[in-house]
Backbone as CSV, one residue per row, in Angstrom:
resi,resn,N_x,N_y,N_z,CA_x,CA_y,CA_z,C_x,C_y,C_z
1,MET,-37.965,185.860,-120.528,-37.588,185.773,-121.931,-36.537,184.662,-122.081
2,TYR,-36.402,184.206,-123.306,-35.429,183.166,-123.596,-34.666,183.560,-124.859
3,SER,-33.394,183.221,-124.890,-32.551,183.478,-126.052,-31.821,182.193,-126.417
4,PRO,-31.780,181.845,-127.705,-30.996,180.677,-128.103,-29.520,180.838,-127.762
5,THR,-29.053,182.067,-127.709,-27.642,182.357,-127.415,-27.366,182.455,-125.917
6,TYR,-28.247,183.132,-125.182,-27.992,183.444,-123.772,-28.823,182.624,-122.799
7,GLY,-29.740,181.806,-123.299,-30.585,181.005,-122.414,-31.695,181.844,-121.798
8,LYS,-32.188,181.390,-120.656,-33.269,182.098,-119.966,-32.704,183.362,-119.326
9,VAL,-33.335,184.494,-119.620,-32.884,185.777,-119.077,-34.079,186.550,-118.536
10,THR,-33.805,187.398,-117.557,-34.845,188.297,-117.068,-35.010,189.427,-118.076
11,TYR,-36.050,190.195,-117.911,-36.275,191.331,-118.799,-35.105,192.321,-118.698
12,GLU,-34.642,192.564,-117.486,-33.534,193.494,-117.265,-32.246,192.973,-117.905
13,GLU,-32.018,191.672,-117.806,-30.838,191.085,-118.460,-30.929,191.221,-119.978
14,MET,-32.132,191.055,-120.513,-32.320,191.218,-121.952,-31.938,192.640,-122.383
15,ILE,-32.361,193.620,-121.630,-32.030,195.019,-121.951,-30.517,195.218,-121.923
16,ASP,-29.844,194.670,-120.910,-28.376,194.780,-120.830,-27.699,194.094,-122.021
17,ILE,-28.196,192.942,-122.418,-27.619,192.223,-123.559,-27.803,193.032,-124.840
18,ILE,-28.986,193.600,-125.018,-29.238,194.441,-126.197,-28.294,195.642,-126.194
19,LYS,-28.189,196.284,-125.052,-27.304,197.457,-124.934,-25.866,197.083,-125.289
20,ASN,-25.378,195.969,-124.747,-24.008,195.528,-125.029,-23.829,195.151,-126.500
21,PHE,-24.838,194.515,-127.087,-24.792,194.140,-128.502,-24.643,195.388,-129.374
22,ILE,-25.420,196.402,-129.071,-25.360,197.652,-129.847,-24.063,198.399,-129.589
23,ASN,-23.603,198.404,-128.337,-22.366,199.128,-127.997,-21.117,198.515,-128.616
24,LYS,-21.183,197.237,-129.032,-20.040,196.608,-129.700,-19.797,197.204,-131.076
25,ALA,-20.833,197.735,-131.693,-20.705,198.356,-133.021,-21.670,199.542,-133.089
26,PRO,-21.400,200.604,-132.319,-22.346,201.725,-132.237,-22.527,202.482,-133.555
27,GLN,-21.567,202.354,-134.464,-21.665,203.044,-135.748,-22.576,202.303,-136.731
28,SER,-22.934,201.078,-136.410,-23.776,200.272,-137.295,-25.223,200.757,-137.269
29,THR,-25.983,200.282,-138.230,-27.418,200.556,-138.295,-28.152,199.331,-137.766
30,TYR,-29.197,199.570,-136.984,-29.943,198.488,-136.348,-31.427,198.591,-136.655
31,ASN,-32.058,197.439,-136.781,-33.515,197.341,-136.808,-33.924,196.600,-135.551
32,ILE,-34.780,197.221,-134.775,-35.318,196.584,-133.580,-36.786,196.282,-133.860
33,SER,-37.143,195.008,-133.729,-38.483,194.566,-134.101,-39.114,193.747,-132.986
34,VAL,-40.421,193.859,-132.899,-41.210,193.029,-131.987,-42.319,192.397,-132.817
35,GLY,-42.451,191.090,-132.696,-43.500,190.405,-133.440,-44.078,189.262,-132.638
36,THR,-45.338,188.961,-132.902,-46.025,187.888,-132.199,-46.712,186.988,-133.210
37,ASP,-46.668,185.690,-132.936,-47.421,184.723,-133.724,-48.067,183.750,-132.750
38,SER,-49.080,183.051,-133.229,-49.757,182.083,-132.362,-50.165,180.865,-133.180
39,GLN,-50.392,179.787,-132.450,-50.789,178.523,-133.067,-51.828,177.886,-132.155
40,ASN,-52.878,177.359,-132.760,-53.924,176.703,-131.978,-53.652,175.219,-131.796
41,PHE,-53.825,174.799,-130.558,-53.839,173.398,-130.161,-55.134,173.245,-129.359
42,ASP,-55.125,172.556,-128.239,-56.279,172.584,-127.328,-56.347,173.947,-126.658
43,TYR,-55.333,174.722,-126.801,-55.149,176.064,-126.274,-54.520,176.870,-127.414
44,THR,-54.277,178.139,-127.196,-53.548,178.952,-128.175,-52.178,179.263,-127.593
45,LYS,-51.155,178.871,-128.319,-49.764,179.122,-127.932,-49.342,180.452,-128.555
46,ILE,-48.946,181.399,-127.708,-48.561,182.739,-128.140,-47.049,182.891,-127.961
47,VAL,-46.361,183.317,-129.014,-44.921,183.550,-128.953,-44.652,184.991,-129.370
48,VAL,-44.042,185.752,-128.472,-43.648,187.126,-128.783,-42.128,187.173,-128.894
49,VAL,-41.640,187.878,-129.904,-40.211,187.937,-130.211,-39.723,189.382,-130.182
50,VAL,-38.537,189.576,-129.615,-37.806,190.834,-129.707,-36.550,190.520,-130.500
51,ALA,-36.385,191.165,-131.659,-35.246,190.896,-132.541,-34.449,192.182,-132.763
52,ILE,-33.130,192.075,-132.642,-32.226,193.188,-132.904,-31.331,192.765,-134.055
53,HIS,-31.497,193.422,-135.190,-30.764,193.063,-136.405,-29.727,194.147,-136.696
54,ARG,-28.468,193.761,-136.654,-27.393,194.667,-137.055,-27.272,194.502,-138.566
55,ILE,-27.649,195.529,-139.300,-27.718,195.449,-140.760,-26.366,195.016,-141.322
56,GLY,-26.406,193.933,-142.089,-25.196,193.409,-142.722,-24.315,192.585,-141.817
57,ASN,-24.737,192.374,-140.566,-23.843,191.681,-139.642,-24.587,190.921,-138.546
58,GLY,-25.665,190.235,-138.898,-26.319,189.344,-137.939,-27.227,190.036,-136.945
59,GLY,-27.555,189.302,-135.909,-28.451,189.839,-134.904,-28.667,188.862,-133.768
60,ILE,-29.491,189.284,-132.843,-29.868,188.459,-131.706,-31.382,188.573,-131.539
61,PHE,-31.969,187.581,-130.879,-33.387,187.692,-130.587,-33.715,186.973,-129.295
62,PHE,-34.858,187.361,-128.765,-35.385,186.808,-127.524,-36.849,186.479,-127.768
63,TYR,-37.355,185.485,-127.043,-38.763,185.167,-127.199,-39.357,184.729,-125.875
64,ASP,-40.664,184.862,-125.796,-41.409,184.436,-124.622,-42.633,183.677,-125.114
65,ILE,-42.986,182.622,-124.407,-44.117,181.783,-124.786,-45.143,181.788,-123.661
66,LYS,-46.400,181.929,-124.047,-47.475,181.740,-123.068,-48.624,181.023,-123.758
67,ASN,-49.369,180.311,-122.966,-50.530,179.582,-123.453,-51.784,180.227,-122.881
68,VAL,-52.768,180.446,-123.742,-54.032,181.046,-123.326,-55.180,180.171,-123.825
69,LYS,-56.367,180.485,-123.340,-57.554,179.766,-123.812,-57.613,179.882,-125.335
70,ARG,-57.998,178.819,-125.975,-58.032,178.733,-127.439,-58.808,179.905,-128.061
71,ILE,-58.170,180.578,-129.008,-58.780,181.681,-129.747,-59.025,181.188,-131.172
72,THR,-60.274,181.016,-131.536,-60.579,180.458,-132.855,-60.892,181.532,-133.894
73,ASN,-61.319,182.699,-133.469,-61.664,183.766,-134.395,-60.383,184.438,-134.901
74,ILE,-60.172,184.436,-136.207,-58.939,184.952,-136.797,-58.732,186.441,-136.479
75,SER,-59.793,187.216,-136.470,-59.685,188.641,-136.145,-59.248,188.836,-134.700
76,GLN,-59.896,188.128,-133.794,-59.533,188.235,-132.378,-58.092,187.814,-132.161
77,LYS,-57.684,186.763,-132.857,-56.320,186.256,-132.703,-55.300,187.294,-133.174
78,LEU,-55.540,187.897,-134.323,-54.604,188.899,-134.848,-54.552,190.131,-133.953
79,PHE,-55.700,190.562,-133.449,-55.706,191.708,-132.543,-55.015,191.372,-131.221
80,TYR,-55.179,190.148,-130.741,-54.499,189.722,-129.517,-52.986,189.685,-129.735
81,GLU,-52.546,189.154,-130.875,-51.115,189.126,-131.196,-50.563,190.547,-131.247
82,THR,-51.287,191.437,-131.905,-50.832,192.828,-132.037,-50.776,193.508,-130.677
83,SER,-51.762,193.261,-129.847,-51.779,193.826,-128.497,-50.560,193.368,-127.698
84,ASN,-50.210,192.087,-127.812,-49.023,191.568,-127.130,-47.765,192.270,-127.639
85,SER,-47.653,192.405,-128.951,-46.482,193.068,-129.530,-46.381,194.516,-129.061
86,LEU,-47.497,195.228,-129.070,-47.485,196.627,-128.641,-47.092,196.763,-127.170
87,SER,-47.592,195.883,-126.344,-47.263,195.917,-124.921,-45.760,195.745,-124.706
88,VAL,-45.181,194.756,-125.368,-43.734,194.524,-125.247,-42.960,195.694,-125.839
89,ALA,-43.393,196.198,-126.990,-42.690,197.302,-127.651,-42.702,198.567,-126.803
90,MET,-43.796,198.850,-126.151,-43.874,200.041,-125.295,-42.905,199.931,-124.124
91,ARG,-42.900,198.782,-123.499,-41.995,198.566,-122.369,-40.538,198.610,-122.834
92,LEU,-40.249,197.979,-123.968,-38.903,197.964,-124.526,-38.447,199.368,-124.908
93,SER,-39.327,200.122,-125.525,-39.010,201.486,-125.939,-38.612,202.348,-124.746
94,GLU,-39.367,202.256,-123.666,-39.056,203.022,-122.449,-37.700,202.617,-121.881
95,ALA,-37.439,201.322,-121.821,-36.174,200.829,-121.258,-34.984,201.251,-122.115
96,LEU,-35.118,201.132,-123.435,-34.006,201.500,-124.315,-33.772,203.004,-124.308
97,GLU,-34.849,203.767,-124.203,-34.715,205.231,-124.137,-33.901,205.626,-122.909
98,LYS,-34.139,204.962,-121.785,-33.368,205.239,-120.558,-31.890,204.934,-120.748
99,GLU,-31.582,204.000,-121.640,-30.193,203.618,-121.931,-29.588,204.473,-123.051
100,GLY,-30.360,205.418,-123.575,-29.871,206.277,-124.648,-29.877,205.600,-126.013
101,ILE,-30.665,204.558,-126.159,-30.751,203.830,-127.427,-32.089,204.172,-128.081
102,ASP,-32.019,204.761,-129.266,-33.252,205.148,-129.943,-33.129,204.912,-131.443
103,PHE,-33.349,203.683,-131.855,-33.358,203.336,-133.274,-34.789,203.200,-133.779
104,GLY,-35.753,203.386,-132.888,-37.139,203.145,-133.255,-37.421,201.653,-133.228
105,ILE,-38.646,201.317,-133.020,-39.055,199.917,-132.966,-40.155,199.710,-133.995
106,SER,-40.046,198.604,-134.689,-41.048,198.239,-135.682,-41.804,197.009,-135.192
107,ILE,-43.120,197.071,-135.303,-43.955,195.930,-134.953,-44.135,195.088,-136.212
108,HIS,-43.865,193.797,-136.100,-44.029,192.871,-137.212,-45.316,192.090,-137.015
109,VAL,-46.201,192.185,-138.003,-47.528,191.571,-137.940,-47.566,190.356,-138.856
110,ASP,-48.079,189.257,-138.337,-48.169,188.025,-139.121,-49.431,188.041,-139.972
111,ALA,-49.480,189.004,-140.892,-50.611,189.126,-141.814,-50.080,189.663,-143.136
112,GLY,-50.676,189.204,-144.205,-50.254,189.653,-145.527,-51.440,189.892,-146.437
113,LYS,-51.162,190.357,-147.623,-52.205,190.725,-148.577,-53.012,189.531,-149.078
114,ASN,-52.463,188.319,-148.942,-53.128,187.154,-149.514,-53.896,186.300,-148.510
115,GLY,-53.766,186.552,-147.231,-54.391,185.684,-146.234,-55.776,186.138,-145.816
116,GLN,-56.365,185.340,-144.926,-57.693,185.650,-144.384,-57.695,186.986,-143.650
117,SER,-56.554,187.347,-143.078,-56.475,188.558,-142.257,-56.182,189.814,-143.075
118,SER,-56.096,189.700,-144.392,-55.705,190.842,-145.220,-56.627,192.053,-145.044
119,LYS,-57.908,191.818,-144.829,-58.844,192.933,-144.677,-58.620,193.713,-143.381
120,LEU,-57.898,193.113,-142.430,-57.638,193.769,-141.148,-56.367,194.616,-141.166
121,ILE,-55.560,194.466,-142.189,-54.257,195.132,-142.218,-54.357,196.651,-142.051
122,PRO,-55.229,197.358,-142.772,-55.271,198.814,-142.576,-55.558,199.224,-141.130
123,GLU,-56.465,198.525,-140.492,-56.803,198.840,-139.103,-55.637,198.540,-138.159
124,ILE,-55.002,197.394,-138.345,-53.869,197.000,-137.498,-52.711,197.982,-137.687
125,VAL,-52.372,198.296,-138.936,-51.268,199.221,-139.225,-51.569,200.598,-138.639
126,GLY,-52.802,201.067,-138.781,-53.187,202.364,-138.207,-53.032,202.390,-136.697
127,TRP,-53.440,201.316,-136.051,-53.328,201.207,-134.591,-51.864,201.274,-134.168
128,ILE,-51.026,200.499,-134.831,-49.601,200.456,-134.487,-48.948,201.814,-134.706
129,LYS,-49.222,202.435,-135.847,-48.624,203.746,-136.135,-49.131,204.816,-135.172
130,ALA,-50.396,204.721,-134.769,-50.944,205.667,-133.795,-50.255,205.540,-132.442
131,CYS,-49.711,204.366,-132.173,-48.961,204.145,-130.922,-47.504,204.586,-131.051
132,GLY,-47.105,205.042,-132.232,-45.762,205.579,-132.420,-44.718,204.604,-132.918
133,PHE,-45.143,203.477,-133.437,-44.199,202.467,-133.918,-44.315,202.290,-135.429
134,GLY,-43.243,201.801,-136.026,-43.292,201.402,-137.419,-44.019,200.074,-137.503
135,CYS,-44.364,199.684,-138.716,-45.100,198.436,-138.888,-44.666,197.740,-140.165
136,GLU,-44.488,196.436,-140.069,-44.183,195.590,-141.231,-45.189,194.451,-141.271
137,THR,-45.646,194.124,-142.482,-46.508,192.974,-142.691,-45.769,192.006,-143.613
138,LYS,-46.362,190.848,-143.839,-45.740,189.868,-144.730,-45.540,190.481,-146.106
139,PRO,-44.463,190.256,-146.753,-43.402,189.286,-146.470,-42.252,189.845,-145.625
140,ASN,-42.360,191.091,-145.137,-41.256,191.736,-144.422,-41.319,191.591,-142.906
141,SER,-42.294,190.898,-142.404,-42.503,190.810,-140.951,-41.806,189.587,-140.343
142,TYR,-40.492,189.507,-140.529,-39.745,188.302,-140.135,-39.818,187.981,-138.644
143,ALA,-39.917,188.977,-137.761,-39.968,188.678,-136.321,-41.209,187.845,-135.987
144,ALA,-42.323,188.141,-136.660,-43.558,187.387,-136.415,-43.686,186.176,-137.327
145,SER,-43.535,186.393,-138.635,-43.861,185.340,-139.582,-42.750,184.319,-139.798
146,SER,-41.573,184.584,-139.244,-40.484,183.621,-139.376,-39.996,183.149,-138.005
147,ILE,-39.486,184.088,-137.193,-38.902,183.688,-135.899,-40.002,183.192,-134.940
148,ALA,-40.997,184.002,-134.677,-42.065,183.586,-133.742,-42.782,182.350,-134.263
149,ASP,-43.018,182.320,-135.571,-43.689,181.162,-136.170,-42.946,179.865,-135.863
150,LYS,-41.627,179.915,-135.915,-40.809,178.725,-135.630,-41.081,178.175,-134.234
151,TYR,-41.283,179.064,-133.254,-41.457,178.632,-131.873,-42.912,178.354,-131.505
152,THR,-43.846,178.597,-132.425,-45.239,178.238,-132.137,-45.517,176.778,-132.423
153,LYS,-44.655,176.130,-133.171,-44.886,174.735,-133.598,-44.747,173.754,-132.440
């Protein structure tokens, strides 16, 4: 993982940084989000983001980039992005639970009511909720549609 603030970190270091960030203001309210976005080139660039937002007082985020064979089908791409987000969220949830941190995790999907992927939203949201996570779509899916999007360019 990589952080603009902390540089390149291991997964375990990321968990420690999140724990320390939350412990600095344990009385605060936090939103923990995971979102993925992708961009096609000769390949598909996938960016997954873990964002911790301290309500009213900033936040931190981490991201990871991988390149895969070009995915041209919009449905396949959205399902692949969601699968990546769920995988990270499950692992993150287990790690944070071991640390006694349980604010819930929301998956941010880079899909909205006006795009080509709008017809897939009910299925994607159902899948995410069935896995035990909250779900946000555009315009509220900032981890995917804003932060991850920035790093796909």
